[in-house]
C-alpha positions in Angstrom: 69.9 187.3 123.3 68.7 184.9 126.1 71.2 182.5 127.5 69.4 179.4 126.3 69.0 180.8 122.7 72.7 181.8 122.6 73.7 178.3 123.7 71.5 176.7 121.1 73.0 178.9 118.4 76.6 178.0 119.4 75.7 174.3 119.6 74.1 174.4 116.1 77.1 176.2 114.7 79.4 173.5 116.2 77.2 170.7 115.0 77.7 172.0 111.5 81.5 171.8 111.9 81.6 168.3 113.4 78.8 166.7 111.4 76.7 166.5 114.6 72.9 166.4 115.3 71.2 168.7 117.7 67.9 167.9 119.5 66.2 169.2 122.6 64.6 166.9 125.1 62.8 168.1 128.2 64.6 171.5 127.9 68.1 170.0 127.6 70.1 170.5 124.4 71.7 167.3 123.1 74.5 167.2 120.6 75.3 163.8 119.1 78.6 163.4 117.4 80.7 160.5 116.1 83.5 159.4 118.4 86.3 160.9 116.4 84.9 164.4 116.9 84.5 164.2 120.7 87.7 166.0 121.7 87.1 168.9 119.2 83.5 169.1 120.3 84.1 169.1 124.1 87.0 171.5 123.8 84.7 173.9 121.8 81.8 173.7 124.2 84.1 174.3 127.2 85.1 177.6 125.7 81.9 178.9 124.0 81.8 182.7 124.1 79.3 184.0 126.8 77.8 180.5 127.4 80.7 178.1 128.2 79.7 174.5 129.3 82.9 174.2 131.4 81.9 171.8 134.1 81.7 168.0 133.5 79.0 166.7 135.9 79.0 163.1 134.7 80.1 160.8 132.0 78.4 157.4 131.4 78.4 154.6 128.9 75.3 153.4 127.2 74.6 150.2 125.2 72.0 150.8 122.5 72.4 147.3 121.0 73.6 148.5 117.6 76.2 150.9 119.0 77.6 152.2 122.3 77.5 155.8 123.4 79.5 157.9 125.9 77.3 160.6 127.4 78.8 163.8 128.8 76.6 165.9 131.1 77.9 169.5 131.1 76.9 172.7 132.8 78.6 176.0 133.5 80.3 177.2 136.6 79.0 180.7 136.0 75.7 180.3 134.3 72.5 178.3 133.9 73.3 176.5 130.7 73.0 172.7 130.4 74.3 170.6 127.6 74.4 166.9 126.9 77.0 165.6 124.4 76.6 162.0 123.1 79.5 160.4 121.4 78.5 157.4 119.2 81.0 154.6 119.5 81.3 151.6 117.3 80.3 148.4 119.2 82.9 146.1 117.6 85.8 148.6 118.1 84.7 150.8 121.1 87.4 153.5 121.1 87.0 157.2 121.9 89.5 159.8 123.0 89.9 160.3 126.7 88.8 163.8 127.9 91.0 163.7 131.0 93.2 166.3 129.3 90.1 168.6 129.3 88.7 167.6 132.7 90.9 165.6 135.1 87.7 164.6 136.9 86.8 162.4 133.9 89.5 159.9 135.1 87.3 157.6 137.3 84.2 158.1 135.1 86.0 156.8 132.0 87.4 153.9 134.0 83.8 153.0 135.1 82.6 153.1 131.4 85.6 151.0 130.5 84.9 148.5 133.2 81.2 148.1 132.6 81.0 148.5 128.8 84.5 147.9 127.5 84.8 151.3 126.0 88.5 152.1 125.4 89.5 155.7 126.2 92.5 156.5 124.0 95.0 158.5 125.9 93.7 157.8 129.4 96.5 157.9 131.9 95.5 154.8 133.9 92.7 152.8 132.1 92.1 149.7 134.1 89.1 148.2 135.9 87.7 150.1 138.8 84.9 147.8 140.1 85.5 144.3 138.8 88.6 142.3 139.5 91.4 142.3 137.0 90.8 138.9 135.4 87.0 139.3 135.3 85.8 138.4 131.8 83.3 140.6 129.9 81.6 143.8 130.5 78.5 143.4 132.8 76.4 146.4 131.6 76.5 145.4 128.0 73.2 144.0 126.8 74.9 141.0 125.3 76.6 140.1 128.6 75.5 136.6 129.7 75.2 135.5 133.2 74.7 131.9 134.2 71.0 130.7 134.2 69.0 130.8 137.4 69.2 127.0 137.7 73.0 127.2 138.0 72.8 130.0 140.5 70.3 128.1 142.6 72.5 125.0 142.5 75.5 127.0 143.7 73.4 128.6 146.4 72.2 125.1 147.6 75.8 123.9 147.8 76.8 126.9 149.8 73.9 126.4 152.2 74.8 122.7 152.5 71.5 121.4 151.2 
């Protein structure tokens, strides 16, 4: 069986166990799961027989207005397989398990998603802001984050320039 077909079969079997949805976009398989299933899902895909997706390339937060997502970009250290796993996270209580126990490299990536989107990674060893200062209020990449109007920014700029 071809590598891509075998991966698709394994992903579909896993989707059935974790109540996930599988789709393919531009040749990349995508598995969507609810946040409580993320540890089980990622542990399973890391150890798929013959087609493990054992390398975490990237992890990013997304704001889709009605919910947040954590997107995990996975490939293999020994094969051509690519898989994207999306964990659907509740907007009002954005909590998902940390995957630092599975991939230590997720440490800074999870901190970035926390800092920019307010996603709490349960079990993270050092979840604190990575870009913004500690007393910064809000999460700047959320679509509901409000900045000051352009008039106020221009007023501040004029005061700085001494106009």
